[in-house]
C-alpha positions in Angstrom: 51.1 -8.1 109.8 49.2 -9.2 106.8 45.5 -10.1 107.6 43.8 -13.3 106.6 42.1 -11.9 103.5 45.6 -10.5 102.1 47.1 -14.0 102.8 44.4 -15.7 101.0 44.9 -13.7 97.9 48.7 -14.3 98.1 48.4 -18.0 98.7 45.8 -18.3 95.7 48.2 -16.5 93.3 51.3 -18.4 94.4 49.7 -21.7 94.2 48.4 -21.0 90.8 51.5 -19.5 89.4 53.8 -22.1 90.7 52.1 -24.9 88.8 51.3 -22.9 85.8 52.6 -23.8 82.3 54.8 -20.6 82.3 56.5 -21.6 85.4 57.0 -25.2 84.0 58.6 -23.7 80.9 60.6 -21.3 82.8 62.1 -23.5 85.5 64.6 -25.1 83.2 65.7 -21.8 81.9 66.2 -20.3 85.5 68.0 -23.6 86.4 70.3 -23.2 83.3 71.1 -19.5 83.9 71.6 -19.4 87.7 73.0 -22.7 89.1 74.6 -23.3 85.6 76.3 -19.9 85.7 77.4 -20.5 89.3 79.0 -23.9 88.3 80.7 -22.4 85.2 82.1 -19.2 87.1 83.2 -21.2 90.0 85.6 -23.4 88.0 89.1 -23.0 89.3 90.5 -22.7 85.8 87.9 -20.0 84.7 89.3 -16.7 83.4 86.9 -14.0 82.4 87.4 -11.2 79.8 90.1 -8.7 80.9 92.0 -11.5 82.9 89.4 -11.4 85.7 89.5 -14.4 87.9 86.9 -14.7 90.8 88.5 -15.4 94.1 85.7 -16.0 96.5 82.0 -17.0 96.8 80.6 -13.4 96.6 82.6 -12.6 93.6 81.4 -15.6 91.8 77.8 -14.9 92.8 78.2 -11.4 91.5 78.9 -12.8 88.0 76.2 -15.4 88.4 73.8 -12.5 89.1 73.7 -12.2 85.2 71.4 -15.1 85.4 69.0 -13.1 87.5 69.2 -10.1 85.2 68.6 -12.1 82.0 66.3 -15.0 83.2 65.0 -14.1 86.6 63.7 -10.6 85.7 62.1 -11.8 82.4 60.4 -14.7 84.2 59.0 -12.1 86.7 57.7 -10.1 83.9 56.1 -13.1 82.0 54.5 -14.3 85.3 52.9 -10.9 86.2 52.2 -9.0 82.8 48.4 -10.0 83.1 48.1 -9.9 86.8 45.4 -7.3 86.5 44.4 -7.0 82.7 43.4 -10.7 82.5 40.8 -10.3 85.4 39.8 -7.0 83.9 39.2 -8.5 80.5 37.2 -11.5 81.8 35.1 -9.5 84.2 36.5 -11.1 87.3 38.2 -7.9 88.5 34.8 -6.1 88.7 33.5 -8.9 91.0 36.6 -8.8 93.2 36.6 -5.1 93.5 32.9 -5.1 94.5 33.8 -7.1 97.6 34.0 -5.4 101.1 37.7 -5.9 101.2 39.5 -2.6 100.7 41.3 -2.0 97.4 44.6 -1.3 99.1 44.6 -4.7 100.7 43.7 -6.3 97.4 46.5 -4.4 95.7 48.9 -5.7 98.4 47.7 -9.3 97.9 48.2 -9.1 94.2 51.7 -7.6 94.4 52.9 -9.9 97.1 51.3 -13.0 95.3 53.1 -12.3 91.9 56.3 -11.4 93.6 56.5 -14.6 95.8 55.6 -16.7 92.8 58.9 -15.8 91.1 60.9 -15.1 94.3 60.5 -18.6 95.8 62.0 -20.5 92.9 64.6 -18.0 92.3 65.7 -17.9 95.9 65.9 -21.7 96.0 68.2 -21.7 93.0 70.2 -18.8 94.4 70.7 -20.8 97.5 71.7 -23.9 95.6 74.2 -21.8 93.5 75.8 -20.5 96.8 76.3 -24.1 97.9 77.7 -25.1 94.5 80.2 -22.2 94.6 81.2 -23.0 98.2 81.8 -26.6 97.4 83.8 -25.9 94.3 86.0 -23.2 95.9 86.1 -24.9 99.3 85.2 -21.6 101.0 82.7 -20.4 103.5 80.5 -17.2 103.3 79.9 -14.3 105.4 76.3 -14.4 106.9 75.6 -10.7 106.4 77.0 -10.7 102.8 74.8 -13.7 101.9 71.7 -12.1 103.4 72.4 -8.8 101.4 72.6 -10.9 98.2 69.2 -12.5 98.9 67.7 -9.1 99.7 69.2 -7.7 96.5 67.8 -10.5 94.3 64.3 -10.1 96.0 64.3 -6.3 95.4 65.2 -6.5 91.7 62.5 -9.1 91.1 60.0 -7.0 92.9 60.8 -4.0 90.7 60.2 -5.8 87.5 57.0 -7.4 88.9 55.5 -4.2 90.3 56.2 -2.4 87.0 54.5 -5.2 85.0 51.6 -5.0 87.3 51.3 -1.2 87.0 51.3 -1.5 83.1 48.6 -4.2 83.6 46.3 -1.7 85.4 46.5 0.6 82.3 45.9 -2.1 79.8 42.6 -3.7 78.9 44.1 -6.4 76.8 47.1 -8.7 77.6 49.0 -7.9 74.5 49.6 -4.2 75.6 50.6 -5.5 79.1 53.3 -7.9 77.8 54.6 -5.5 75.2 55.2 -3.0 78.0 56.8 -5.4 80.3 59.1 -6.9 77.7 60.0 -3.5 76.3 60.9 -2.3 79.8 63.1 -5.4 80.3 64.8 -4.9 77.0 65.5 -1.2 77.6 67.2 -1.9 81.0 68.9 -5.1 80.1 70.2 -4.4 76.6 69.7 -0.7 75.7 70.8 0.9 78.9 74.5 0.4 77.9 73.7 2.4 74.8 72.3 5.2 76.9 75.3 5.2 79.1 77.6 5.3 76.1 75.7 8.3 74.6 75.9 10.2 77.8 79.6 9.5 78.1 80.2 10.6 74.6 78.3 13.8 75.0 80.4 14.5 78.2 83.7 14.1 76.2 84.6 10.7 77.7 86.4 8.1 75.8 83.6 5.5 75.6 86.0 2.6 74.5 88.3 3.1 77.5 86.7 1.0 80.3 89.5 1.9 82.7 88.7 5.6 82.4 87.8 6.9 85.9 85.3 9.3 84.3 83.6 6.6 82.3 83.3 4.4 85.4 81.9 7.3 87.4 79.3 8.1 84.7 78.4 4.5 84.3 78.0 4.2 88.0 75.7 7.3 88.5 73.5 6.3 85.4 73.2 2.8 86.9 71.1 4.3 89.7 68.4 5.1 87.2 68.2 1.4 86.2 66.9 -1.4 88.3 69.5 -3.7 87.0 72.2 -1.1 87.7 71.0 -0.6 91.3 70.9 -4.4 91.7 74.6 -4.6 90.7 75.4 -1.7 93.0 73.9 -3.6 95.9 75.8 -6.7 95.1 79.0 -4.7 94.8 78.7 -3.7 98.4 79.8 -7.3 99.2 83.0 -7.1 97.0 86.0 -5.3 98.2 88.0 -3.1 95.8 85.0 -1.9 93.6 84.5 1.8 93.6 82.2 3.3 91.0 81.6 6.6 92.7 78.4 5.5 94.4 78.5 4.7 98.1 76.7 1.8 99.6 74.4 4.1 101.5 73.3 6.0 98.3 72.8 2.5 96.6 70.5 1.2 99.3 68.6 4.6 99.4 68.0 4.3 95.7 66.9 0.8 96.1 64.4 2.0 98.6 63.1 4.6 96.2 62.8 2.0 93.4 60.6 -0.1 95.8 58.5 2.5 97.5 57.6 4.8 94.6 56.3 2.1 92.2 54.4 0.5 95.1 52.5 3.7 95.8 51.9 4.2 92.1 50.5 0.5 91.8 48.4 1.2 94.9 46.9 4.4 93.6 46.1 2.8 90.3 44.2 -0.1 92.0 42.4 2.6 94.1 41.1 4.5 90.9 40.8 1.7 88.4 37.5 1.2 86.7 36.9 -2.5 85.7 
């Protein structure tokens, strides 16, 4: 259980971030990308490239997850890139670290506060999206699949937030922090497909053939090295007929590693940081 001091840090950060100018600017973008995509992909007449037509709620939400990848993760980066560096630059961090509260608890409060600040609005929009899809398709949902989708969304947001906070602990100015956060987002969102293609080409696989089992297997394995890829693997566990050579157990184990290792990295940085 979180003690009162940690909860106070979480509440302070969440309250500040939810009414910040950044959030006011990002909310319309999140609304456009998440419920907007859910509305579009749940159109009974929609036909995706390759002749794909979503048939149930979880399939539509899988494609709607593009809104999380493009908008949700970027908003998480923009909310947390100065989570430590701003206080460090202004001298506030020195005051806070001098308090009798252990640094480990302060690190937990900072991480949870920034995570919840982006998680709350995204979860609300994700829930709204599910209701939109259910209404348009006239279908229900399986509870455990719905819970798994919420957990998957929460995890991918945590990964981007915690890496932005780690970068913030190394930076003494906000410019370096945001450059690292946006660079990481750009790498995994846009450039990872290029990395996959290069590895496939070096392995002698026909990169242009998306139906090649070897290409699908290589793509599935390399996705385990990307937060976006692991996120998609987790969502794929809710969809029948998808096999990219990675079992659900491996996908969830990788998700655990993506969560635990960065958290210990951030905690160790906060324990050693010099204001």
